[in-house]
C-alpha positions in Angstrom: -19.5 -52.9 15.0 -18.3 -49.2 14.4 -18.5 -48.0 10.6 -15.1 -47.2 9.1 -16.2 -43.9 8.9 -16.9 -43.7 12.6 -13.8 -45.1 13.5 -12.0 -43.1 11.4 -13.5 -39.7 13.1 -12.6 -41.2 16.2 -8.7 -41.3 15.1 -8.9 -38.0 14.0 -10.5 -36.9 17.3 -7.9 -38.5 19.3 -4.6 -37.5 17.6 -3.1 -34.2 19.2 -1.9 -33.2 16.1 -5.3 -32.6 14.4 -6.3 -30.8 17.2 -3.7 -28.2 17.5 -3.3 -27.9 13.3 -7.4 -27.7 12.8 -7.0 -24.9 16.0 -4.7 -22.8 14.5 -5.7 -22.7 11.1 -9.5 -22.3 11.9 -8.5 -19.4 14.5 -6.4 -17.8 12.2 -9.1 -18.1 9.6 -12.0 -16.8 11.7 -10.0 -14.0 13.0 -9.2 -12.8 9.2 -12.8 -12.9 8.3 -13.9 -11.1 11.1 -11.4 -8.4 11.0 -13.7 -5.7 10.1 -15.4 -6.1 13.2 -12.4 -6.6 15.8 -9.4 -4.7 14.5 -8.4 -2.0 17.1 -8.2 0.5 14.3 -9.1 1.6 10.8 -7.3 -0.1 8.5 -6.4 3.0 6.7 -5.7 5.0 10.0 -2.3 6.5 10.5 -0.2 8.5 12.8 3.2 9.4 12.4 3.6 10.3 15.7 3.3 6.9 17.1 5.5 5.6 14.5 7.5 1.9 15.1 6.2 2.2 18.6 6.9 -0.9 20.4 4.3 -3.5 21.8 2.8 -2.0 24.6 -1.0 -0.1 25.8 -1.1 1.9 22.8 -0.5 -1.0 20.1 -1.0 -4.2 21.7 1.8 -5.4 18.8 3.1 -1.9 17.9 2.8 0.5 15.2 4.6 0.5 11.7 6.7 2.8 9.2 3.5 4.6 9.0 2.1 4.8 12.7 -0.8 2.0 11.3 -1.4 -0.7 14.1 0.3 -4.1 13.2 -2.8 -5.9 14.5 -4.8 -4.4 12.4 -2.2 -5.0 9.5 -2.4 -9.0 10.5 -5.7 -9.3 10.6 -6.2 -7.6 7.4 -3.4 -9.2 5.7 -4.9 -12.7 6.9 -7.6 -11.7 4.4 -5.1 -11.4 1.6 -2.8 -14.2 2.6 -5.6 -17.0 3.2 -7.6 -15.9 0.4 -4.7 -16.5 -2.2 -3.6 -19.4 -0.3 -7.3 -21.2 -0.2 -8.1 -19.8 -3.5 -4.7 -21.3 -5.2 -4.8 -24.5 -3.8 -8.3 -25.1 -5.0 -7.6 -24.3 -8.4 -4.2 -26.1 -8.4 -5.7 -29.1 -6.9 -8.3 -29.6 -9.2 -6.6 -29.0 -12.2 -3.7 -31.5 -11.4 -6.5 -33.9 -9.7 -8.4 -33.3 -13.0 -4.8 -33.8 -15.3 -4.2 -36.9 -13.2 -7.0 -38.9 -13.4 -7.1 -38.4 -17.3 -4.1 -39.4 -17.7 -4.2 -42.7 -15.4 -6.9 -43.7 -16.7 -6.5 -43.5 -20.4 -2.5 -44.0 -20.1 -1.1 -44.6 -23.6 -0.3 -41.3 -26.0 -2.5 -39.3 -23.6 -0.5 -40.3 -20.5 3.1 -39.6 -21.7 1.8 -36.4 -23.3 0.5 -35.0 -20.0 3.4 -36.6 -18.1 6.4 -34.8 -20.0 4.3 -31.7 -19.6 4.5 -32.4 -15.9 8.0 -33.5 -16.1 9.2 -29.9 -17.9 7.5 -28.3 -15.7 8.9 -29.9 -12.3 12.2 -29.5 -14.2 12.5 -25.5 -13.2 12.0 -24.5 -9.9 8.4 -23.5 -9.1 9.4 -20.6 -7.6 11.5 -19.0 -10.0 8.2 -19.4 -12.8 5.8 -17.7 -10.2 8.2 -14.8 -10.1 8.4 -14.6 -13.5 4.3 -15.1 -14.4 4.1 -13.0 -11.4 6.0 -9.8 -13.2 4.9 -10.7 -16.6 1.0 -10.5 -15.7 1.4 -7.6 -13.0 0.9 -7.2 -8.9 -3.1 -8.3 -8.7 -4.3 -10.7 -6.1 -6.0 -12.6 -8.8 -2.7 -12.4 -10.9 -0.5 -14.0 -8.2 -3.0 -16.9 -7.6 -2.7 -17.4 -11.5 1.0 -17.3 -11.4 1.7 -19.9 -7.9 -1.6 -22.0 -9.7 0.1 -22.3 -12.8 3.2 -24.0 -11.7 1.6 -25.9 -8.2 -0.9 -28.3 -10.0 2.0 -30.7 -11.1 2.3 -32.4 -7.9 -0.7 -33.3 -7.1 -1.1 -34.7 -10.7 1.6 -36.9 -10.4 -0.1 -38.1 -7.2 -3.2 -38.8 -8.8 -2.4 -40.5 -11.6 0.0 -42.9 -9.9 -2.9 -43.5 -7.9 -5.3 -43.7 -10.9 -2.5 -46.3 -12.5 -3.5 -48.9 -9.4 -7.1 -47.8 -9.1 -8.2 -48.6 -12.5 -7.1 -52.1 -12.5 -9.1 -53.5 -9.1 -11.8 -55.9 -9.9 -14.9 -53.2 -9.0 -13.6 -50.8 -12.0 -13.1 -53.7 -14.2 -16.6 -55.0 -13.3 -17.9 -51.7 -14.0 -16.6 -51.3 -17.3 -18.0 -55.0 -18.2 -21.5 -53.7 -17.4 -21.3 -50.8 -19.8 -20.0 -47.9 -17.9 -18.7 -45.1 -19.5 -15.5 -43.2 -18.7 -16.9 -40.2 -17.6 -19.1 -42.5 -14.9 -16.2 -44.9 -13.8 -13.9 -41.8 -13.0 -16.2 -39.7 -11.2 -18.1 -42.6 -9.2 -15.6 -45.2 -8.7 -11.9 -43.9 -9.2 -12.4 -40.1 -7.7 -13.7 -41.6 -4.1 -10.8 -43.9 -4.0 -8.1 -41.4 -4.4 -9.6 -38.5 -2.4 -7.7 -39.4 0.8 -4.4 -38.6 -0.7 -5.7 -35.8 -2.4 -6.7 -34.2 0.4 -3.3 -34.8 2.3 -1.7 -33.3 -0.7 -4.4 -30.3 -0.3 -3.0 -29.7 3.2 0.8 -29.5 2.6 0.1 -27.4 -0.8 -1.6 -24.8 1.3 1.1 -24.7 4.0 3.5 -24.2 0.8 1.4 -21.5 -1.1 1.6 -19.4 1.7 5.0 -19.3 1.9 5.4 -19.2 -2.0 3.1 -16.0 -1.6 5.2 -14.4 1.0 8.1 -14.7 -0.4 6.8 -13.2 -3.7 5.0 -10.3 -1.7 8.7 -10.2 0.3 10.6 -9.5 -3.1 7.9 -7.2 -4.3 6.1 -8.9 -6.7 2.8 -9.7 -4.5 -0.9 -8.1 -4.6 -0.9 -4.4 -4.8 -4.8 -4.5 -4.7 -5.6 -5.3 -1.5 -4.2 -4.8 1.9 -0.5 -5.8 2.3 -0.2 -9.6 3.0 1.7 -11.0 5.9 4.7 -11.2 3.3 4.2 -7.9 2.2 4.5 -6.8 6.0 8.0 -8.6 6.2 9.3 -6.5 3.3 8.2 -3.3 4.8 10.0 -4.4 8.4 13.5 -5.5 6.3 14.5 -2.2 6.2 14.3 -1.1 10.1 15.0 -4.3 11.2 17.2 -3.2 13.9 15.4 -0.5 15.3 12.0 -2.2 14.9 12.0 -6.0 15.1 8.8 -6.4 16.0 7.7 -5.3 12.6 9.3 -8.1 10.9 8.8 -11.0 14.4 4.8 -10.1 14.2 4.5 -11.3 10.9 7.3 -13.7 10.3 5.7 -15.8 13.7 2.1 -15.5 12.3 3.5 -17.4 8.8 5.5 -20.0 11.0 2.6 -20.6 12.9 0.0 -21.3 10.4 2.6 -23.4 7.8 3.5 -25.7 11.2 -0.3 -26.2 11.8 -1.1 -27.2 8.3 2.1 -29.5 8.2 1.4 -31.2 11.5 -2.5 -31.5 10.1 -1.2 -33.2 6.8 1.1 -35.0 9.0 -1.7 -37.1 10.8 -3.9 -37.4 8.1 -1.2 -38.5 6.0 -0.5 -41.2 9.2 -4.2 -41.8 9.2 -5.5 -41.9 6.3 -2.6 -44.3 4.9 -1.1 -45.4 7.5 1.8 -47.8 5.3 2.9 -44.3 4.6 4.2 -43.6 7.6 6.2 -47.0 8.1 
């Protein structure tokens, strides 16, 4: 008889959405990490004589307003966009997980206080709060990560809190309490593994959302300025020459659309496989 883990791996391996999502995400991440070795030009190289060249033999994806190679910019911009995305999700999901676990397990005053804080933050559009924080803290990569994470943890907290409320009443948790296990041990050893599956799905969807938020902030001029321009910053650059050189906007726009679509496909597949009831 196959183990549950092996059955789960078989389901994941047979799902085309998982293959599509993982392949695109891993490919884009690998290309961004390998940018210093595979980029066709130096990221700072510019040639005004080649300004706004369309895709062709001289530049596979064309050039920008300064004559820089767009393919190189996409590869290095991916380092910025994906770094912000992965680190923001790690920070916001970890914070939301901790708050959700503690609120759902302790209940009472602690739960009420934490959830009212979540309700207050969720009452405002997250993108507006992120814009305000990004403008106040300044245009740097880590300030942008903090600005997005400061508003992005609430959905994870609410999800994990609901899951924890359900799990804490199950027999194995009650038995562990009766045997004298401490709160920290119960939460980490018994409750956390039981809520990990929905947390993984939430993290996948959150990553696609963070990439869109980062691109939006960079498009509005509130992105990071201490590294290679992200995909959103490239979109902002292409806005001024949209009719003259549409490829300057199409290339980063298509890249963002592809990675977000792949992550959404992956999240949908994980949700259907890990929690079949949610698919009904």
